[in-house]
Steps between C-alpha positions, in 0.01 A plus 500: 500500500450737789389349825191638661528344837773439736608124535496324844827539682661171599760446773862521398536115498228468256416662160285788391246505221681526170372659174649425153581832333757703330763719665340805372164410641651406838654845501175676440324289769770582740474865429119483568561340825707790602221747426629623164210632277701756294818445291688759292703362208606457138522162324772345297632170380644349814213587718215399257416193689436710798285745294298214381416430862437861557239490213314214682515694835351797344229279334422362834461855639733510795792690325536829339819531281603849401691516171773768540682642198851447646628257776631803705147636504383166638735501796412865577134421477533204732700723734227780508241218559709389797569835648138600485364184653771347710453178308781325288505618144549241221639546152608275212758528232656268246864389463792705364398870433171447671667412815773768477225762452375408841839581675428881564167423647639241721777727622252778565285265722826375680622851588151598635423166671198411282374143506491356141501153351648512165464188272696466181501239228830329417628291207446120533716317750723323240575847340611681816857586473518474116440860419175396348264760344386749758691327786614724784607404849248720662558305830859625500428846374236578769682337802615837644146652474265224637442358839518162354457313156443158369553314155227238511649178327222265619135569467436321834681783673278779372248505779772501769690782315190725473416446871861596594505793258185668639622443861843655431362790294250622762670413830758691689618789297299444175670477149491332174567135416538322167392165372656390171305207333641326186258451219489130525435505869185698421406229247578187696209299646549379848323404831432841657468515882371850608680695772307733708624849599717508811532110507868494388795714589842513327794337670645756751202738472406684822232763548619820677549469871266671733651836629672480832327650802844638619544683163149640528546624851840657412338678204217628716742624768678713242170632348382608845806701584541656159414873474556539117393158364425434128325191345674420167265261326563281188318257287517227764211680676291463182577139419427402866170692514625690812375851415237507776733393769754753381238778521409386857857510613575840330197652658566341840843651524441802271788396278527651160513273189705501194476249221721365221381485149394143557338593839259758346146412626610333816402815697244757420694792350200738604573425859686799674765234616598422139803679357469318156779325317872550595803453294639647173182656394323492837340787679733753667339444821531130489871532420557746783301283743721200422813713539388635849325202647644330808329168427438345149250215503547323173215264411510273200764730340852428364703829520515534129749752356213712350370543857824538697700729278856508630472196733731605774293831544162326509315546823824606672342578844280200510508162667332248262251224541444272203186294463565256207412155380823441302803435708727601211373872532604529866812705539556481121518882439449634845601353838203511735456500877207264500381256235164337504504205266176347370180594310460873558119459531549262788775700658303823503194329656731366775650845537145647536389244739807547723447881483142461622638340820695805570405855596683746280435852398627630166805720528496640145314829510807715453621267223168528325502868519838503334375291228194721449729792450699313246180419313397863507839630395590238236179371339495322167490727200176677404539545132395854366194518278679660209674389179499139410344232724723400786528123543422539869163648408399179323571292814325751727195474265496119501534511881186699521305325222577133579579466872430136533675378179765235465800678368781332301794686361789477258839632605648842493391848599126435468554210752655719757241783448232239534661367830518856636151625417268191488351354820450130487341218711673162570575312183378797281845618414677273253833602372834350401717632798805281522585433134343809363357330196378728217199351330364352831195718541253414226530124518490516876177696469356219295578254767328715757190552291480137420514416872273784608270581214263713707797734622626820325839438367731766364844468349725812541759475208763706337529548121830308497410208735157437354675401166681222677180291505261694277391178329290407797235739375402202295446295815292786659292519190441120466373462854339849518683590819339816633830663608634844442863566373615866575814598326690792661665606169797735524658348180805398694644211703428726783703383777800433270467860367484619864830330594663620179401856584605461865827289484612494129510862407178491301650247241165345401629174354226268356224623731289714267185300387342750281626374173327166425244552766162342368169684497383309820127576420510368151696196637250427771219534253673262269458244780137586539562706820365850566768766494496847657773763458520786762721809433324796654460539874112584471454157344692299763231425752202466273684267266648293776147476649366400155763226483434362844121481439538311177377145518800381300872517492640850419860627429547856597801702365564804714766732360689656790780741563814359336766619739343440843720321750389270782573652840595460776815301388777350704793518270715173484763484774316749710299453834130525513533843660684632204207520264480735202181669369336568843 
């Protein structure tokens, strides 16, 4: 039974309206109250009572369940759903291998601060601890990679746990949480008392503090006196919806902006103030800028090793301001002069408000000229129009043909080329940055398309990483998800090959994917999905255009130059200024 109206709330000393129902039905009603209308998952024995309640919810018309072909695909789809919308993604898996198959997706969300509620079935309560069939301690396994987790041993706790789960997943620095529900808890009938969103908080839970005025003022003092400032922007600006305020600050003080892989889309990369992505495969001018700046303004970024290169040489001339919601990130990798702790969206609004009370003229004209010269002297590679198709050509073509598309990627060279050449709006760049999860892109694209069915959605994949979750072509076919999968096919694990060439004397151990590679077009057609192969340059744009205009899903296999390396590159152990390939 699913409730269709909210019961009257009674004072704490009294009682609320109660409903006789199973734990599984109570779970579904609690999810509905928290705005859930889409769940990604895969059934199994321990979670069958919950799937019976899912069946009823779908019959009632308020829920859409997407049957993935592997639980990892379910977590990535829920992740893509969350990144594209800002809502909490929800996925289900059964006990044992069903639960352990979720682990990679949970870790991916945790590293990239994505709000997920992951719900697993568990063996019945009397069987816990007996090594029962398909029993796994998923609570213990996932402790290091979730914000919080629960094992529900009493169905009367379900509503409270769900309310806490959504609050924790979505507040502060977002992240995944896990709820493990034994099979008999889902079956047990009890007197259900609904809990409304936000009406209950976990013991010891606190929302982030408001940023301190003194910290805001100190930050603004440094900004107003800097001659070579640089805004270093991470995923926190995306999750807090602060892109418009960021643009206002950048334009007011004429400060150039560089983004992390997670921060792509936070600032318009067509704006002259943009210097693109920094770090290992960032633009040369972004890495020169961070090396020469006298003030680094880090906003919602965590000084990741792929950004900093050799840490003690990162921004060596700069004072540092750090706008951050997570206290654990302050001074973790880089000691800063000023830290502004709190939601970065609120912090930037307060900074802009305070700046409007002061009369300040930008002091960065010489700095911007220096950056302009770097842009002219060290541009991204323009591939020659000869020989085999260059992988960069494919990304440039997609940039021109699908400017407003939501982009997901797998992980590898193609991911870095996509980050370099594509220009994305807020929440339109969706990529596994922190964990670097191969196989992320296609199921994430499914989640985006389910969430935003009217938007163009493109997955950029490699021929190696696409095989990690290739079975999700079945999900795409079942639900007729009109998304496009573009394989940049160089017949290698491209990034592994590049490192073996550069640092292992060209000993190409276990990185060639040619032998055993499937005929991707025949494979896609076996799933009932249109397939296109592109091997000649004159066919590239016409065939990509054909794929994008198709009303259904399409897989495009683009055969590209096999030995192309992704540059610029900061070699391991080197500073950002010591790039190769520029």
